[in-house]
LOKOL-434510 format. One record per residue (C-alpha): residue number from 1; x, y, z. Coordinates in Angstrom, 2 decimals, always signed. Layout:
    k       px       py       pz
  NUM        X        Y        Z
...
END
This chain:
    k       px       py       pz
    1    +0.00    +0.00    +0.00
    2    +1.44    +3.42    -0.93
    3    +2.48    +5.63    +1.93
    4    -0.52    +7.48    +3.33
    5    -0.33   +11.25    +2.99
    6    -2.11   +12.48    +6.09
    7    -2.42   +15.85    +7.80
    8    -1.20   +16.19   +11.39
    9    -2.72   +13.62   +13.72
   10    -5.16   +13.01   +15.36
   11    -7.87   +13.42   +12.73
   12   -11.58   +14.07   +12.50
   13   -13.25   +12.01    +9.80
   14   -16.28   +10.41    +8.20
   15   -16.18    +6.80    +7.03
   16   -18.57    +3.90    +6.49
   17   -18.58    +0.33    +7.75
   18   -20.31    -2.59    +6.03
   19   -22.60    -3.68    +8.86
   20   -23.48    -7.39    +8.77
   21   -26.99    -8.74    +9.22
   22   -27.79   -10.23   +12.61
   23   -26.08    -7.65   +14.81
   24   -27.30    -4.29   +16.06
   25   -25.87    -1.00   +14.85
   26   -24.96    -0.09   +18.43
   27   -22.91    -3.29   +18.73
   28   -21.04    -2.36   +15.55
   29   -20.50    +1.20   +16.76
   30   -19.21    -0.02   +20.14
   31   -16.77    -2.41   +18.45
   32   -15.47    +0.26   +16.08
   33   -15.25    +2.83   +18.88
   34   -13.10    +0.49   +20.98
   35   -10.70    +0.23   +18.04
   36   -10.68    +3.97   +17.40
   37    -9.58    +4.50   +20.99
   38    -6.40    +2.49   +20.31
   39    -5.39    +4.39   +17.17
   40    -3.15    +7.42   +16.81
   41    -5.30    +8.28   +13.80
   42    -7.97    +9.61   +16.15
   43    -6.46    +9.93   +19.65
   44    -3.27   +11.62   +20.68
   45    -0.53    +9.09   +21.31
   46    +0.61    +8.91   +24.91
   47    +3.73    +6.90   +24.24
   48    +6.75    +6.96   +22.00
   49    +6.95    +5.30   +18.66
   50    +4.19    +3.91   +16.50
   51    +3.16    +1.17   +18.88
   52    +3.12    -2.58   +18.32
   53    +0.26    -3.56   +20.60
   54    -1.56    -6.54   +19.08
   55    -3.33    -7.71   +22.19
   56    -6.83    -9.12   +21.97
   57    -9.14    -6.10   +21.76
   58   -12.31    -8.09   +22.46
   59   -11.14    -9.15   +25.92
   60    -9.31    -5.94   +26.77
   61   -10.88    -3.99   +29.63
   62   -13.10    -1.36   +28.05
   63   -11.79    +2.17   +28.47
   64   -14.62    +4.06   +30.12
   65   -13.25    +7.34   +28.86
   66   -13.20    +6.34   +25.18
   67   -16.59    +7.85   +24.41
   68   -15.68   +11.01   +26.33
   69   -12.37   +11.42   +24.52
   70   -13.77   +10.48   +21.12
   71   -17.04   +11.86   +19.87
   72   -18.44    +9.11   +17.64
   73   -21.84    +9.26   +15.96
   74   -23.78    +7.64   +13.13
   75   -25.60    +8.93   +10.09
   76   -28.65    +6.71   +10.64
   77   -28.66    +3.26   +12.18
   78   -29.83    +0.01   +10.63
   79   -31.91    -2.57   +12.46
   80   -30.24    -5.96   +13.12
   81   -31.97    -7.58   +10.12
   82   -30.50    -5.11    +7.61
   83   -26.90    -5.10    +6.41
   84   -24.88    -2.56    +4.48
   85   -23.62    +1.00    +4.75
   86   -23.37    +2.47    +8.25
   87   -21.82    +5.95    +8.15
   88   -19.80    +6.98   +11.22
   89   -18.40   +10.35   +12.19
   90   -15.42   +10.82   +14.51
   91   -14.76   +14.03   +16.45
   92   -15.65   +16.95   +14.14
   93   -16.98   +14.38   +11.68
   94   -19.84   +13.65   +14.08
   95   -21.09   +17.20   +13.52
   96   -21.44   +16.51    +9.78
   97   -23.72   +13.50   +10.14
   98   -27.03   +15.34    +9.80
   99   -26.48   +15.59    +6.05
  100   -26.98   +11.81    +5.84
  101   -30.42   +11.88    +7.44
  102   -32.11   +13.22    +4.31
  103   -29.67   +12.13    +1.64
  104   -30.36    +9.89    -1.33
  105   -30.16    +6.24    -0.27
  106   -30.04    +3.04    -2.29
  107   -31.36    -0.34    -1.15
  108   -31.26    -3.81    -2.61
  109   -33.85    -6.22    -1.29
  110   -35.03    -9.76    -1.91
  111   -38.79   -10.29    -1.66
  112   -40.67   -13.56    -1.17
  113   -44.19   -13.84    -2.56
  114   -47.29   -15.42    -1.06
  115   -46.84   -14.46    +2.59
  116   -47.31   -11.24    +4.53
  117   -45.81   -10.70    +7.98
  118   -46.45    -8.22   +10.77
  119   -42.95    -6.74   +10.49
  120   -42.95    -6.93    +6.66
  121   -39.80    -9.10    +6.82
  122   -38.87   -12.73    +7.51
  123   -38.32   -12.11   +11.22
  124   -42.00   -11.36   +11.78
  125   -45.04   -13.60   +12.18
  126   -47.26   -14.76    +9.33
  127   -50.32   -12.55    +9.02
  128   -51.74   -13.59    +5.67
  129   -51.04   -16.02    +2.86
  130   -52.15   -15.46    -0.72
  131   -51.92   -17.16    -4.12
  132   -48.57   -16.51    -5.77
  133   -48.12   -18.94    -8.68
  134   -49.86   -16.63   -11.15
  135   -47.45   -13.77   -10.38
  136   -44.80   -13.44   -13.09
  137   -41.74   -11.33   -13.67
  138   -43.74    -9.27   -16.15
  139   -46.50    -8.79   -13.58
  140   -44.07    -7.47   -10.98
  141   -42.46    -5.11   -13.50
  142   -45.90    -3.83   -14.47
  143   -46.64    -3.05   -10.82
  144   -43.53    -0.96   -10.21
  145   -44.47    +2.39   -11.86
  146   -47.11    +3.25    -9.23
  147   -44.38    +3.21    -6.57
  148   -42.04    +5.61    -8.38
  149   -42.00    +9.33    -7.83
  150   -43.43   +11.35    -4.93
  151   -45.73    +9.30    -2.70
  152   -47.05    +9.20    +0.84
  153   -45.90    +6.24    +2.89
  154   -47.26    +4.94    +6.19
  155   -44.52    +3.44    +8.40
  156   -44.98    -0.19    +9.49
  157   -46.94    -0.54   +12.72
  158   -44.35    -2.97   +14.04
  159   -41.42    -0.55   +13.78
  160   -39.12    +1.35   +16.13
  161   -40.52    +4.70   +14.99
  162   -41.66    +6.46   +18.15
  163   -44.88    +8.21   +19.09
  164   -44.91   +10.14   +22.37
  165   -41.67    +8.46   +23.41
  166   -42.88    +4.90   +22.81
  167   -42.03    +2.70   +19.81
  168   -44.96    +1.83   +17.57
  169   -44.36    -1.88   +18.09
  170   -44.77    -1.43   +21.85
  171   -48.28    -0.09   +21.35
  172   -49.12    -2.90   +18.91
  173   -47.60    -5.80   +20.86
  174   -49.10    -4.75   +24.19
  175   -52.46    -3.55   +22.92
  176   -51.93    +0.03   +24.12
  177   -54.16    +2.45   +22.19
  178   -52.23    +4.74   +19.85
  179   -52.63    +8.34   +21.04
  180   -53.31    +9.45   +17.45
  181   -53.26    +8.04   +13.91
  182   -49.90    +7.10   +12.44
  183   -49.01    +9.87   +10.03
  184   -48.02    +9.29    +6.44
  185   -44.67   +10.67    +5.36
  186   -43.95   +12.18    +1.95
  187   -41.08   +10.35    +0.28
  188   -39.56   +10.21    -3.18
  189   -38.67    +7.01    -4.99
  190   -36.17    +8.18    -7.60
  191   -35.78    +4.77    -9.20
  192   -37.22    +1.30    -8.65
  193   -36.36    -1.71   -10.77
  194   -36.55    -5.47   -10.81
  195   -32.95    -6.65   -11.12
  196   -33.47   -10.40   -10.79
  197   -36.34   -12.86   -10.95
  198   -35.22   -15.80    -8.79
  199   -38.41   -17.82    -9.10
  200   -38.62   -20.86    -6.84
  201   -34.96   -21.88    -7.04
  202   -33.93   -20.82    -3.52
  203   -33.92   -21.92    +0.13
  204   -36.09   -19.21    +1.72
  205   -39.25   -20.27    +3.54
  206   -42.09   -18.44    +5.17
  207   -41.76   -17.79    +8.91
  208   -43.09   -20.56   +11.14
  209   -44.54   -18.17   +13.70
  210   -48.17   -17.21   +13.09
  211   -50.00   -14.01   +13.97
  212   -52.55   -15.30   +16.50
  213   -56.07   -14.17   +17.30
  214   -54.71   -12.77   +20.57
  215   -52.13   -10.76   +18.61
  216   -54.89    -9.50   +16.35
  217   -57.05    -8.41   +19.30
  218   -54.16    -6.51   +20.86
  219   -53.45    -4.76   +17.57
  220   -57.11    -3.91   +17.08
  221   -57.15    -2.36   +20.55
  222   -54.05    -0.30   +19.72
  223   -55.56    +0.91   +16.45
  224   -58.90    +1.70   +18.07
  225   -57.30    +4.52   +20.04
  226   -55.96    +6.10   +16.86
  227   -59.34    +5.75   +15.14
  228   -61.15    +7.42   +18.03
  229   -58.60   +10.23   +18.05
  230   -58.91   +10.57   +14.28
  231   -62.71   +10.82   +14.51
  232   -62.43   +13.52   +17.16
  233   -59.98   +15.46   +15.01
  234   -62.38   +15.16   +12.06
  235   -65.21   +16.59   +14.15
  236   -63.00   +19.44   +15.33
  237   -61.89   +20.12   +11.77
  238   -65.47   +20.27   +10.49
  239   -66.37   +22.74   +13.24
  240   -63.42   +24.99   +12.36
  241   -62.66   +24.38    +8.68
  242   -60.17   +27.25    +8.44
  243   -57.81   +25.66   +10.95
  244   -55.11   +23.45    +9.48
  245   -52.41   +21.36   +11.08
  246   -49.13   +22.78    +9.85
  247   -46.58   +20.86   +11.87
  248   -45.82   +17.22   +12.41
  249   -44.43   +15.67   +15.54
  250   -41.76   +13.27   +14.41
  251   -39.72   +11.10   +16.75
  252   -36.78    +9.40   +15.09
  253   -36.59    +5.64   +15.29
  254   -33.59    +3.44   +14.54
  255   -33.57    +4.78   +10.98
  256   -34.08    +8.56   +11.09
  257   -37.55    +9.37    +9.82
  258   -36.86   +12.93    +8.78
  259   -39.60   +14.14    +6.47
  260   -38.85   +16.28    +3.39
  261   -40.72   +19.52    +2.85
  262   -44.23   +18.40    +1.78
  263   -44.47   +21.24    -0.73
  264   -41.52   +19.77    -2.60
  265   -43.43   +16.58    -3.38
  266   -47.04   +17.78    -3.61
  267   -49.33   +16.59    -5.02
  268   -48.57   +12.97    -4.10
  269   -50.51    +9.74    -4.42
  270   -51.16    +7.91    -1.18
  271   -50.17    +4.26    -0.99
  272   -52.18    +2.73    +1.82
  273   -50.87    -0.67    +2.79
  274   -53.04    -2.84    +4.99
  275   -52.70    -3.31    +8.71
  276   -52.36    -6.86   +10.09
  277   -55.54    -6.38   +12.13
  278   -57.53    -5.94    +8.91
  279   -56.09    -8.98    +7.14
  280   -57.60   -12.45    +7.35
  281   -55.42   -15.03    +9.09
  282   -55.50   -17.83    +6.56
  283   -54.34   -21.41    +6.74
  284   -54.22   -22.71    +3.22
  285   -52.50   -25.40    +1.23
  286   -50.46   -22.69    -0.46
  287   -48.41   -22.17    +2.70
  288   -44.87   -23.47    +2.45
  289   -43.84   -26.47    +4.50
  290   -40.49   -28.25    +4.67
  291   -41.36   -30.51    +1.76
  292   -43.46   -28.04    -0.22
  293   -42.38   -25.94    -3.16
  294   -41.03   -22.55    -2.09
  295   -42.84   -19.50    -3.41
  296   -41.28   -17.20    -6.00
  297   -38.68   -14.64    -4.98
  298   -37.29   -11.60    -6.75
  299   -34.74    -8.84    -6.17
  300   -35.48    -5.11    -6.28
  301   -33.11    -2.16    -6.43
  302   -34.40    +1.23    -5.31
  303   -32.98    +4.72    -4.90
  304   -35.05    +6.73    -2.44
  305   -35.15    +9.81    -0.25
  306   -34.29    +9.69    +3.43
  307   -36.85    +8.12    +5.76
  308   -38.17    +5.63    +3.19
  309   -39.11    +2.13    +4.35
  310   -38.06    -0.39    +1.70
  311   -40.13    -3.03    +3.51
  312   -43.31    -1.00    +2.90
  313   -42.65    -0.86    -0.83
  314   -42.26    -4.66    -0.96
  315   -45.37    -5.15    +1.20
  316   -47.49    -2.83    -0.96
  317   -46.13    -4.31    -4.18
  318   -47.30    -7.74    -3.00
  319   -50.84    -6.36    -2.77
  320   -50.51    -4.57    -6.11
  321   -49.75    -7.82    -7.95
  322   -52.66    -9.63    -6.30
  323   -50.63   -11.60    -3.79
  324   -48.61   -10.87    -0.65
  325   -44.89   -10.37    -0.08
  326   -42.29    -9.83    +2.60
  327   -38.57    -9.02    +2.68
  328   -36.03   -11.82    +3.22
  329   -32.85    -9.78    +2.65
  330   -32.29    -6.03    +2.84
  331   -29.06    -4.20    +2.11
  332   -28.33    -0.49    +2.26
  333   -26.06    -0.25    -0.78
  334   -25.52    +3.50    -0.65
  335   -26.02    +6.39    +1.72
  336   -25.03    +9.67    +0.15
  337   -21.50    +9.34    -1.23
  338   -20.65    +6.19    +0.75
  339   -21.36    +2.95    -1.06
  340   -20.64    -0.77    -1.04
  341   -19.71    -0.58    -4.71
  342   -17.60    +2.51    -5.55
  343   -17.91    +3.35    -9.22
  344   -14.91    +3.17   -11.53
  345   -15.98    +6.63   -12.66
  346   -15.84    +8.71    -9.46
  347   -18.56   +11.01   -10.80
  348   -21.10    +8.19   -10.79
  349   -24.59    +9.60   -11.31
  350   -27.75    +8.27    -9.73
  351   -30.20    +7.18   -12.42
  352   -33.68    +8.51   -11.71
  353   -37.12    +8.06   -13.22
  354   -38.41   +11.15   -11.41
  355   -38.49   +14.62   -12.99
  356   -37.67   +17.54   -10.74
  357   -34.68   +18.65    -8.65
  358   -31.39   +17.10    -9.70
  359   -30.45   +14.42    -7.17
  360   -26.92   +14.51    -8.60
  361   -26.39   +18.19    -7.81
  362   -23.17   +18.70    -5.92
  363   -22.04   +15.19    -6.72
  364   -18.74   +14.18    -5.14
  365   -16.63   +11.07    -5.78
  366   -17.92    +7.80    -4.36
  367   -16.31    +6.47    -1.21
  368   -16.22    +2.83    -0.29
  369   -16.55    +1.30    +3.15
  370   -14.55    -0.76    +5.63
  371   -15.38    -4.48    +5.21
  372   -16.79    -6.05    +8.35
  373   -14.36    -8.98    +8.27
  374   -11.50    -6.50    +8.73
  375   -13.19    -5.11   +11.85
  376   -13.97    -8.61   +13.13
  377   -10.32    -9.70   +12.80
  378    -9.11    -6.56   +14.56
  379   -11.58    -7.19   +17.38
  380    -9.84   -10.49   +18.06
  381    -6.27    -9.41   +17.35
  382    -4.89    -6.12   +16.03
  383    -2.36    -8.08   +13.98
  384    +0.97    -7.00   +12.58
  385    +1.66    -3.37   +11.76
  386    +3.19    -2.21    +8.48
  387    +6.34    -0.12    +8.16
  388    +4.34    +3.02    +8.88
  389    +2.90    +1.51   +12.04
  390    -0.66    +0.98   +10.78
  391    -2.78    -2.09   +11.51
  392    -4.92    -3.70    +8.83
  393    -8.11    -2.02   +10.06
  394    -6.41    +1.39   +10.17
  395    -5.27    +1.00    +6.57
  396    -8.83    +0.10    +5.59
  397   -10.18    +3.25    +7.29
  398    -7.50    +5.46    +5.72
  399    -8.43    +4.12    +2.28
  400   -12.10    +5.17    +2.49
  401   -12.30    +7.98    +5.05
  402   -13.17   +11.59    +4.37
  403   -11.09   +13.93    +6.53
  404   -13.05   +16.69    +8.25
  405   -11.20   +19.88    +9.15
END
């Protein structure tokens, strides 16, 4: 590796990590932060020389002052199910993270037909099954246009998005009445395409857990509160027609749900996906067992505005093609200029099907990310240092980081 040309150390920076599926974002951030606290890249060296400490980082006593010394933040977390780009900011870089809350984001997701779940992904419980064999590649492609452009999206009920300090899934799981209806958010889907039709040649199966009648009753109770509140608001509105609600109370969940200016996307069609409480709980021969044929799967690629739920698009698309669908894999491929797949041409433009403001305005060169296996190895053993004194994980960060001054 060529000698790194760096400004005086320690640095402030932005860089991305390829978060794996199955672990929380906070776990990833904690692991990376423990490494950052050992590096002269980001903390002032207290000893002489470049250091040759390759002790096990995982079992090293955690430095309680690491978070105080290093300011480390994220540009929007991912839930454990989702893998891909997780942008981190160190020191002054943490102050630049707000730009990633509303930036253009790209997802790649695999959808499985015939089954709908409460969480809209494979970690949820079966809510509804539906015929799927008549759904073709051409049928899915024909259903995509209605989801492109400026639309209104209702977040999943079983999500970490908060209302009055409580996650939506807490209301739903415990049967606590929602204090008000769940608000739709204006989003923009710049591009949406079917990149692969997998068909039935795969190993994915529907979740074994079923959404029970007790679950349905609890959810109905939670939704009843929102309906009552909505009726009251309608009565109030009819009594005073000149009064309009001009502000929205938004509490960020695990993925920041920052809403663009509604005027920028008006008028917008509303895509109303169904709630589990309104769906029949079916037990049909079309459900997949161990020896049964798996239902068809396909892969979508989408470029969207901040705060978009890819799961909702898959869920609603399942209804649009006359079936049901849920997500079995979900990857954040890009967030702003950080991507899993840096383009050969650094001025890589985002293709868009949506007329309007240029999403490529102010385009800067793509930046890659630190592979998770590099972080995982460093967590066990920092390894050998090169002639400049850098460990493998430090070289990986230097390669992709954006220095903030």
